[in-house]
N, C-alpha and C positions, 0 to 999 in steps of 0.2 A: 198402737196408742189408744189409749182410753184417755181421753181430753174432758177432763170435772171444771166446773166453774161452780167456787166459792164466792159468795156473798153476805151481806147483810147490814143492817144497818150502823151508821159512824155511833164508834161505841158497846158496839154486841160483841166484840172478841174474836175478829175473822183471824188476824195475827196471834193470838193464841192456838187458834186452830188449826193454823196453817202450821205452826211451827211442830204439831203434834202431828201433823201428816207427812210432814218430810221425815223426822223421826219414824216414822213407818216406811218411807223408802218411797215418799213421792218424789217428785221434780215440781217446782215451786217456780210460778212466774208472777211476779207478784207485780200489779198493775200501778200503783202507789206506789215500788220504788223506780219505777219504769217512769210513771208521770217526772219523777224530779227529775230522772236524768234526761228527759229531753228539752228541761228549761236549763239545767247548769250552764253557768254561765259559759258564752262564746258559741251556743248551740244557735240556730235556727230558729229553734221553737219559742225562747228566751228574747231572740228581736222582736217576734211576730205578737208577745205577749206584752214587751213594752211599747209597738205602735199600737195597739189597740189599748191600750192603758195608762200611758203616760209611766213617767222615769219616776213618778213618786212611787210606782211598785217594786222600785227596787231597794236594796240598802247602800250602807252607805261604802262599800267594799264592789259592787254592782250585781249581787246573786239577787234571787227574786228574794221580794221580801213577803213569803207564804203568809202570814197574819194578817197583813193590808190586804193582800190579795182576798181572801178568804175573804175580810169585812166587807170585801164591794161588793163579790160578789154572789156570797150566800143572800144576802138580803134584796138581790136584782135579780130576774130567771133572768132577763135577756142578755145580764153580764155574766151571767152565770154559760147561759147558750153559746156565745161566744167566746167566752175561755175556752168548753168544748170541743165547741171548733175546730179552735187549733192546736189541743193537746190529744184529744181520741187519736185524729187519723194517725199521729205520731207514735203514739202508746201503740194503735195497733198492728202498725207497720214491726218496732222492736219484737212484740210479744209472740209474732208471726216467726220470725227468724228465730227469738229460742224454740220454740218449739219444733219448729224443722230440726233444728242442733242435739235434742233428745231423741234417745234408744227406742226403736222401733215399739218396746214392747214395757213403754216406760207409763204410766199413769201420772199426767201431767195435769198437774193443779191449778189453774189460771185464780188468783186473789185479786177480784176486779168487782171494789162497791160499789159502781152504778151498773150492775149487771141489769137488776129489775128496769132501771129507772128507761134503759137504753136497747130493749129488743134484743139484747146478747142469748138467751134464752137458747137457740137453736142452733147455736155454734159449738153445745157442748154436748155430750151424751150423757154427762150426771150434772146436776144443778144440786147443789148444797145450798142451804142457807140456816145460816150460826142464828137464831132467833134468841131476842129477849123485849123484856117490855119496855115499852117507854121510861117507865120510872127507873129501871136499870142503869138506861143509854145518858139519860139527863144527870145521875147520879157520877156516873164515872168519867164525862164530860166534865163533868161544876170540878169533882172531887181528886180526881185523877190525872187530866188535862190543864187545870186550871183556866177554863173557859167561865165566862159571865154566865148565866140563867137566858139570861136575852140571846146570844150569842151563840149556845147550844142548839136552844131549841129555833133557831132561826135556820141551819143547820140539819136537825131534824124535819124540817116541813121543807124543806130542797130536798128531799130524799123520797123516795115510794113509801107509800106507809108498809106496815108492817102485815097484816092482810096479802099485799099487792106483794112482797116478797111473799111468802109462803104458796102462792096462789102455782108460784112458778117453781117449786122445788119440788126436787124427788128424793131430796136425803132433808130432814128439818133435824139441828142440832142444837137440842136447849143447851143454851150458854148463863143459864140463870140458877146455876148449881154451883157447890164445891170444886176445886182444881179436881181431886180424885177421879170425881164421877163422871167431869168433861172428860177424862184421860180416858177413862174406858169404855165411853160411850164413839170416842174417836176412832180407838181402837176396834171397835166393831164395824164401823163405817167403814173402815181401810178394809179389813175382811170381806165387804160384800164389794169395794171396787175392783178390789181384784181378782173375783169369783168373775166380775165384770168382765175387767179387763182378758183374763184365761178362756173366756168365753166368749170372743169375739177373735181372738186370737183363732180359735179353731175355726171359729165361721170364715177368714180367709180363704181364697181360694191357694191353692199353692201355685 
């Protein structure tokens, strides 16, 4: 099994890259999706979030009001740390379960937005960083996700810098390009991941 960490700043386009890798044959473990699952209604995760932040972070139907919670934590480092301390262990546990269920020869891609910030690079055989300029990030968050510029900048500032992400990268995928060029780049990266996976398999003792 080849364990790949995929990361990038908010608005960088990790989802598109992960989609393309899945088309190539990767097994995807999406930390964001798992993070939503572990705070779904009725879960211990949601109960812990409400205990920490109050019932104001719930919608009328009892589910988590993610925009409300985001507005609270992304402008306050201490609150963000509190939220991470609740959610990250739950996400980690579920991610390990999914990884263990994958085939022995699989290329498992962990889509982890905060890989850099949480010092997780050593957990993976290969770290891929999806890279775009801060200007592109801001444009996508405002134009495509409907954020205010202030909210978008706060979320970007709460993450690692572009330089910090690139420092931990084994592979950098430039996503300041048209989709066709991105597709070609991802296919090239996939070919390299397959080579590494096969080499690792041959290196394993019988």
